[in-house]
N, C-alpha and C positions, 0 to 999 in steps of 0.2 A: 371605471373603477380599477384601480391597480390590483395586480395580484399579490398574494401573500408570498413573502420570500422567506427563505430559512432564518434570516435575521430576525424576522418578526416572531417565529417560532421560539427561537434560541432566547429571546428577550423575556420570554414567560417562565424561564427557569433561572434559579440561581445556584451557583456552585455548592454552596452550603446545604440547601435544600435537597439537591441531588444526592450528595454525601450521606445526608441524614436519612433519606428514604431508602437508600442502600443498605446502610447498616441496621436499619429498623425492619428490614424485610423478614419474615418469619418463615417457619418450616412450612406452614400452610400456605403461604404465598409461593414458595417454590413448587409445592405439589400441585398448585391450581395452574402454574405456569406449564408445567410438564404435562398435565392432563388435558390442557386446552385443545380443543379440536379445530378451532378456526385460527385466524390470524391473531398472533400474539400482539399485546399492548406494549408500549414502553415501560409500563409498571411491571409486566411480565419479565422483560429483559433485565429490569433492575433486580428482581428477585433471583434470575438465574446467575448473575454475576455477584450476588452477595455473599457475605461469609456463611449465612445459613444454608447456601446451596451446595457447600462443601460436603455435606452428609449425604448429598444425593449425585454425587460426581459419577458413580458408575452408571447410574441411570441416564444421567446426561449423555455419557459416552455412548450408551447403547442406542439412545434415541438418535443422536447426531449421526452415527454410523449408518443406521437404517435409512434416515432421510436422504443422506449423501448417496448411498447406494442406489436407492429408488430414483433419485433426480439424475444422477450424473453417471450411473454404472461403475464399473471398476476402471476407471481412467484417470490418469493424471496429466495435466498439460504442462509442458516444459516450456520456460522462457528464459531469456538471458538480458541482463542490462548492458548496454554499451555507452560508455561514458565519452561524450563528444568534447567536454571541455570541464575545466575546474575553475575557471574564471568566475568570481562572485564578488558582489558589491555589499552583501549583507554580512553583518557581524552576528553570528549564532554561536552561542557558547558550548554547543555540543558537537560541532561540525568541523571536520578536517579541512573543508573548503572555506572556512569562515575567512573574512576579508584580513583580519589581522594576522593569520597564521602564515608563517614565512616558509612556503613551499613553492617549488617552480609552478608557474602558470602556463597551462598549455590548451590551446584550442586546436583540434584537428583539421588538417588540410583534406582536400578531397582525396589525394592519395593515401593519406593516413586512415581516412575513413574506410576507403576499399580495402586496405590491408587488414584492418579489423574485420570487415566483412567476410574475407577470405577464410580467416582463422574460424569465425563463428559458424560459417557454413560447414566448414570441414568437421565440426562438432555433431552436425545433424540439425541445428535449429532452423525453424521457419517462423519463429515468433519472436521479435526484438523489442527491448524497451529502451529508447534513447533517453540519456540522462545528461544534463549540464548543471553547472552551477547557475546562480541567478545573477546575469549581468546583461541587461537590455541592450546595451551597446554593441558588445563584442559577440554574444550569442543570443541576439534579438530574433524576431520572427523571420526576417529575411534569412539569416544563417540557417535557422532550423528548417524553414520551407526548402532550401537548397539541399541540406543534408538529407532530409526525407525523400527528395526526388533522386537523389543518387542511390539511397539505399532501397527504394520501393521495389525495383526489378528483382531483388535477391530475396524478398521476405513476403510471405502472405498477409502477416499481420504486423503493423507497426504502432507501438505504444510510446507514450511520451511523458516523462517526468521532468519538467523544467520550471521557470518561474510563472506564477499566474499571469494570464493575459486578459485582454479585452475580449469581448464576445466577436468583434469584427476580426480579430487576430485569429482566433480559433476557426473562424469560417473561412479565412484564407488558406489555412493549413489542410483542411479536410479534402479539398480536391487533389492535393498533392499525394494523399494516400494515408492520411492520420486517421487511426481508428479509435484509439483509446488514450485517454488523459488521466494520470494519477495525479492528484493534488492533496498533499497530506496537510491537515491543520497543525500538526505537531502537537498541540494541546489546545482544548477548549476553555482553558481557565483564562479568562480574558485579563483578569487582574495581573496574573504572574507571566502572561504571554510576552510582555514588554522586557521582562528580566532576561528571558532567554534570547530575544531578538531586539537588542538595544538600538542598532542602527541598520539603515538600508531599507529598501521598500518592503521587505518582508515584516518590518516592524508594524505595518498596518494591519491589525487583526482583522478589522471588518472587511477589507478588500480581499484578504485571503479566505475569509469565511463565506463570502459571496461567489468565490470562484466556481463553485459546482453549479450555482444558478446560471452563470454565464455560460458554462458548457452546456447545459441542458438546453437554454435557449438557442445555442449555436447548433444544436443537432448532433453532437458528438454521439458515436455508437455506444461507447462505454465510458463510464466514470468510475475511478478508483479513489476510496477514501481510506483513511486511517490516521493514527497519531503515534507519536514516538513513545512507546511504553515505557516508563521510567521518569519522564520529566515531571508528572504530577500523579496524583492518584489514579492509577489504571482504570479502577472501576468507574470513576465519575467521567473520565475522558471517554471510556468505551461507551457508556451510557449516551452521551452526546453523539457519538459516532452513530449508534444504533437510531437515534432520533433523527438525525441528518438523513441516514439512509431511508428511513421510512418517509419521510418527507419528500425525497427525491423520487421514490418510487410512485408516490401518489401524483407528483407534480409532472413529472417526465417519464411517464409510464412506457414509452416506447424505448427508452434507454436501458441498457444492462448496467449492472454495478458490480464491483469488486471491493473487497476490505483486506487490507494487508496487516500484519502483525509484528512491525519492527521494534524488537526490544533494543534498547540503547547498547551500542557497542563501543569499545575503545576507540579513540580517534585522536588526531593531533589537538594538543590541549589538555588531554586527561581529564575530561569531564566525567563526573561521577554521578551517576542516577540518584536523584533524591528519593525516589520511590521504586526500588528495586522489585521485579516482578519474577516470582518462582517458575519454575516449568510446570508445576501442578496448578498454578493459577492461570497459566497460558492456556493450558488443555482445557479448563474451565470456561475460559473466554471464547476459545474456538468454537467449543461445543454449544455455547449460549448463542453465538451468531448464527450457527447453523440452524438450531432450533427456532430461532426468531425469524429468520428468512431462509426458506430452501432453495430459493433461486439464485442467491448471490454467490459470486466466485470468492472463495476464500484462498489467500495466497501466502506462501511461507517461503522466505529468503534463505540465504546461506549465512544470515546472522546467526542462526541456531545451529547446534552442534549436530554432528552426524547421527550420533545415538539418538537424540531427541527427534529429529526429522524423521528417521527411520521408523519410528514409533507412532507418531502423530499423524502422519499423511493419511492413513486409513480412516481417521476418525471425523474428518469434516473438510479437510483440505483438499482443493480441487487444482490448484496451481502451485508449481514449484520451480525455483531457479536452481541451476546447478553451474560449476565451473565459473562462478561470477568474478569479475575484476571489478574494483570500485575506483579506477584511475583511468584517465583519458589515454588510449593507445595501450592499455593494459594486456591485451590479448596477443598483439603482435610484439610488444616490447617489454612487457612484465615490469614496469617501473613502479615499485611500491612507494616511492617518495612522493608520489601524486595521489594517493588514494584517499577517498573520502573517509572511510572507516574499514577497520580490519574485520574480515570475514571469519566465520568459525568452521563452516564445512568447506574444506578445500578439496574435496573429490572431484574427480572429472565428470562431465555430464554421462558418460559411458558407465562409470562406476555407479552413480546414483540410479540410472536407468536399470542397471543389473538388479539392484536391491528392489526397486520397484515391481520388476517383472517377476522377481522370485517370490513375491508376495500374492502373485496371481493378478496383478494389475496390468493394464495396457498403458504404454508410454504414449502420449501425444505430443509430437514436436510442432504441429501446426495448429494454430489457433482454430477454433470451431467455426469462427466467422472470418472468411477471407476478405481482404481489402478488395473493394470493386474497382 
């Protein structure tokens, strides 16, 4: 008998039904979710992200803060992305790396990789996220394996955000030192997904949707989920993210999980979000995820402004980037012509760390789980 996959769970819901369920959530639904002592249901999460929950935002903030401090203490883990390549065969309407955009394409050599490593290590980091565009030929599994092999002696924890792969390819990368893989669905709106991804392998909605299952089967230590907040209704997309998270927790219970909150930022092509999300709504969403799952790592990037990041990190966030560059070779050469999107928080890691410490928190440069 074959096991249930997330595709099976996903097919039980329609986008319209989820949107209606969220909008129809009542004040009583929100109170029930906030007062539940056991594990929350997807319907509880639906209530916490609903318009009705706006009147309970302070209560959500207080509960999220309490859960986070009890589970993670006063610590914020720091990580930094390192872009290996901006080569990409996909056409994505919102991304600076999209195939049709006329920008110089670069894939880092061994020497250039080590130049980036030198600068990043000087910042104090011991946790690195490797990022590429999606080009299976120029930055396929062999290139990535070689890059991890070069980088591994310098970092305790290596994460990856690249094109979705087959189970066997993930299994190949684990012995080289790969610990964590982030794979964002971008949007769970299956009907509109093709609108944003008209060409390239990324246009295959189901292959991307099933990636987390392949990662779980491969035995990856941590899986990162997320959507691009602004492509479609953030509430519906976030509900499906929570549904996905719950399924993975039950199915691959030995794996750890993270959720990221990338709001769409300006990039080459001037894509405008169809469903812009306010900072207050982002606070609501972060608190809802913390209340829904006290163990999940919640991560916030430099897409957000310094003022917002300085306020929100205490409420439920456990992981933050700082000093990020979104172009290959960006730390050693600082070539903005190659970047994927424009960041908002341009402070140095030291400046961000000073703010965190001033609030009475400990800055953790090394991930809690070292690569073996």
